[in-house]
C-alpha positions as CSV (number, residue, x, y, z in Angstrom):
1,M,27.8,10.4,6.6
2,N,26.8,8.6,3.4
3,S,24.9,5.3,3.1
4,Y,28.1,3.3,2.6
5,E,29.3,4.5,6.0
6,L,26.0,3.6,7.5
7,L,26.1,0.1,6.0
8,K,29.7,-0.3,7.2
9,A,28.8,0.8,10.8
10,L,25.8,-1.5,11.0
11,K,27.9,-4.4,9.7
12,K,30.6,-3.7,12.4
13,L,27.8,-3.9,14.9
14,S,27.1,-7.4,13.7
15,Y,23.9,-6.7,11.9
16,I,22.2,-8.7,10.5
17,K,21.8,-10.8,13.6
18,D,18.9,-12.9,12.5
19,E,20.4,-15.0,9.7
20,R,17.1,-16.6,8.6
21,D,17.7,-16.1,4.9
22,P,20.7,-15.0,2.7
23,Y,18.5,-12.0,1.6
24,W,17.1,-11.5,5.2
25,W,13.4,-11.8,4.4
26,P,12.2,-15.3,5.2
27,N,11.8,-17.6,2.1
28,S,13.0,-14.8,-0.2
29,G,12.5,-15.4,-3.9
30,S,9.2,-17.2,-3.3
31,F,5.5,-16.4,-3.6
32,E,5.3,-16.0,0.2
33,V,7.0,-12.6,0.0
34,V,4.1,-11.2,-2.1
35,I,1.6,-12.2,0.6
36,G,3.9,-11.3,3.5
37,A,4.5,-7.8,2.0
38,I,0.7,-7.1,2.2
39,L,0.1,-8.8,5.5
40,T,2.9,-6.9,7.3
41,Q,1.3,-3.5,6.7
42,Q,0.5,-1.9,10.0
43,T,1.4,-4.9,12.0
44,K,4.4,-6.8,13.5
45,W,6.1,-9.5,11.5
46,E,5.6,-12.0,14.2
47,K,1.9,-11.8,13.6
48,V,2.4,-12.2,9.9
49,E,4.3,-15.4,10.5
50,K,1.3,-16.8,12.3
51,S,-0.9,-16.0,9.3
52,L,1.6,-17.5,6.8
53,Q,1.8,-20.7,8.9
54,N,-2.0,-21.0,8.9
55,L,-1.8,-20.9,5.1
56,R,1.0,-23.5,5.0
57,D,-0.9,-25.8,7.4
58,K,-3.8,-25.7,4.9
59,N,-1.4,-26.3,2.0
60,I,-2.7,-23.2,0.2
61,L,0.2,-20.8,0.3
62,D,0.4,-20.6,-3.5
63,L,-0.9,-18.3,-6.2
64,N,-3.5,-20.6,-7.7
65,S,-5.1,-21.6,-4.3
66,I,-5.3,-18.1,-2.9
67,S,-6.7,-16.6,-6.2
68,K,-9.7,-19.0,-5.9
69,M,-10.5,-18.3,-2.2
70,Q,-13.4,-16.3,-0.8
71,T,-12.6,-13.2,1.3
72,K,-14.2,-14.7,4.5
73,E,-12.3,-17.9,4.2
74,L,-8.9,-16.2,3.7
75,G,-9.7,-13.6,6.3
76,E,-10.1,-16.3,9.0
77,L,-6.7,-17.7,8.2
78,I,-4.9,-14.4,8.2
79,K,-6.7,-13.0,11.2
80,P,-3.4,-12.7,13.3
81,S,-2.2,-10.0,10.9
82,G,-5.1,-7.6,11.7
83,F,-7.3,-5.7,9.3
84,Y,-7.9,-9.2,8.0
85,N,-11.0,-8.6,5.8
86,T,-9.4,-5.7,4.0
87,K,-6.1,-7.6,3.6
88,A,-7.9,-10.7,2.4
89,K,-9.7,-8.7,-0.3
90,R,-6.5,-7.1,-1.5
91,V,-4.5,-10.4,-1.4
92,I,-7.1,-12.2,-3.5
93,T,-7.5,-9.4,-6.0
94,L,-3.7,-9.1,-6.4
95,C,-3.4,-12.9,-6.9
96,K,-6.2,-12.8,-9.5
97,N,-4.5,-9.9,-11.3
98,I,-1.2,-11.7,-11.3
99,K,-2.8,-14.8,-12.8
100,E,-4.5,-12.7,-15.5
101,E,-1.4,-10.7,-16.3
102,F,1.4,-13.1,-15.8
103,D,-0.2,-16.6,-15.5
104,N,2.2,-17.8,-12.9
105,F,4.6,-16.6,-10.2
106,E,7.8,-17.3,-12.1
107,T,6.7,-15.2,-15.0
108,F,5.5,-12.5,-12.6
109,K,8.9,-12.7,-10.8
110,N,10.8,-12.2,-14.1
111,N,8.7,-9.6,-15.7
112,V,6.7,-7.5,-13.2
113,Q,7.4,-3.7,-13.2
114,R,7.2,-1.4,-10.2
115,Q,4.5,0.7,-11.8
116,W,2.2,-2.4,-12.3
117,L,2.5,-3.1,-8.6
118,L,1.8,0.5,-7.6
119,E,-1.4,0.3,-9.7
120,Q,-2.7,-2.5,-7.5
121,K,-5.1,-1.6,-4.7
122,G,-3.4,-1.6,-1.3
123,I,0.2,-1.6,-2.6
124,G,2.3,1.5,-1.9
125,F,6.0,2.2,-2.4
126,E,7.3,0.1,0.5
127,S,5.2,-3.0,-0.3
128,A,6.0,-2.8,-4.0
129,D,9.7,-2.5,-3.4
130,S,9.6,-5.3,-0.8
131,I,8.0,-7.6,-3.4
132,L,10.5,-6.5,-6.1
133,C,13.6,-6.8,-3.9
134,Y,12.8,-9.9,-1.7
135,G,10.3,-11.7,-3.9
136,C,11.7,-11.0,-7.4
137,Y,15.4,-10.3,-6.6
138,K,15.3,-7.0,-8.4
139,E,17.9,-4.3,-7.8
140,V,15.7,-2.3,-5.5
141,M,16.3,-0.6,-2.1
142,V,13.4,-0.8,0.3
143,G,12.6,2.1,2.6
144,D,10.2,2.1,5.6
145,S,9.4,4.0,8.7
146,Y,12.4,2.6,10.5
147,T,14.6,3.9,7.7
148,H,13.0,7.4,7.9
149,R,13.4,7.6,11.6
150,L,17.0,6.4,11.6
151,L,18.0,8.9,8.9
152,S,16.0,11.7,10.6
153,A,18.0,11.0,13.8
154,F,21.1,11.8,11.8
155,G,19.6,15.1,10.5
156,F,18.6,13.9,7.0
157,E,15.2,14.9,5.7
158,F,13.8,13.8,2.4
159,E,10.7,15.2,0.6
160,T,9.7,11.9,-0.9
161,Y,10.1,8.1,-0.4
162,D,12.0,7.8,-3.7
163,E,14.4,10.6,-2.7
164,M,15.2,8.7,0.5
165,T,15.9,5.4,-1.3
166,E,17.9,7.1,-4.0
167,W,20.2,8.5,-1.3
168,L,20.6,5.0,0.1
169,K,21.4,3.5,-3.3
170,E,23.8,6.3,-4.3
171,G,26.3,5.6,-1.5
172,I,26.2,1.9,-2.2
173,Y,26.8,2.3,-6.0
174,E,29.7,4.7,-5.4
175,N,31.4,2.3,-3.0
176,L,30.8,-1.2,-4.3
177,E,34.5,-2.0,-4.4
178,K,34.8,-1.2,-0.7
179,I,31.6,-3.1,0.1
180,Y,32.7,-6.5,-1.4
181,P,35.6,-6.9,1.2
182,L,33.1,-6.4,4.0
183,Y,31.4,-9.6,2.9
184,E,34.7,-11.3,1.9
185,K,33.2,-12.0,-1.5
186,E,31.5,-10.3,-4.4
187,I,27.7,-10.4,-3.9
188,S,24.9,-9.0,-6.0
189,T,23.8,-5.4,-5.5
190,T,20.3,-6.8,-4.9
191,Q,21.6,-8.8,-2.0
192,I,23.5,-5.8,-0.6
193,F,20.3,-3.7,-0.8
194,A,18.2,-6.5,0.8
195,R,20.6,-7.0,3.7
196,F,21.1,-3.3,4.1
197,H,17.4,-2.8,4.7
198,G,17.5,-5.8,7.1
199,K,20.3,-4.2,9.1
200,I,18.4,-0.9,9.4
201,V,15.3,-2.7,10.6
202,E,17.1,-4.9,13.2
203,Y,19.1,-1.9,14.5
204,C,16.0,0.2,14.9
205,K,14.1,-2.5,16.7
206,D,16.9,-2.8,19.2
207,F,17.4,0.9,19.8
208,M,14.2,2.7,19.1
209,K,12.2,4.2,22.0
210,G,8.9,5.6,21.0
211,K,9.5,7.1,17.6
212,K,13.1,8.1,18.2
213,V,16.2,6.0,17.3
214,N,19.3,6.1,19.5
215,T,22.2,6.5,17.0
216,E,25.1,6.6,19.5
217,H,26.3,3.1,18.7
218,I,26.6,4.1,15.0
219,K,28.2,7.5,15.7
220,N,30.8,5.8,17.9
221,I,32.0,3.8,14.8
222,I,31.7,6.3,11.9
């Protein structure tokens, strides 16, 4: 099996099922993704949505507003996401650094590099790649624990995060001409990667018990 065959099987199983955004992540291409990528660490997305809604209700879900907030004030609003004091500190620091380095979100979106994100406190590979793919529309494949568990269930083991995501990208790049017909149109590689990750997450949520993923539905198609 290669990653193209995995993508094709997931699509035949009608993933993505939650068509909330063309790129899967809610409000993709917006500043919200930057905040959401940090808040979703070690918690469920449903709780993150409550935190984001709290910020929307206060009309402060923007770079300038959050960069001026105090940790305690932001912590209270993002409490549903858990680890709220630590996350509040990291979010505020990141926003201040974005302001200092890029001035505004649009400049950040167009110019930020992965290494810059990885140098920010509290941002690892998955968070950085989520911001790049879903927030900045960069040609990046996101990997996460779901991805690791799904591929492990098929017998794949990777020594590093980057090795895993490179394997995922390789099968896509080698089969782009076969992928376009699946979508009945030519779409960007960024959107393919974005939706591929979404398919993996949704499948694993449906068929994971404990830390093991049931792959029979995929095997029956490949």
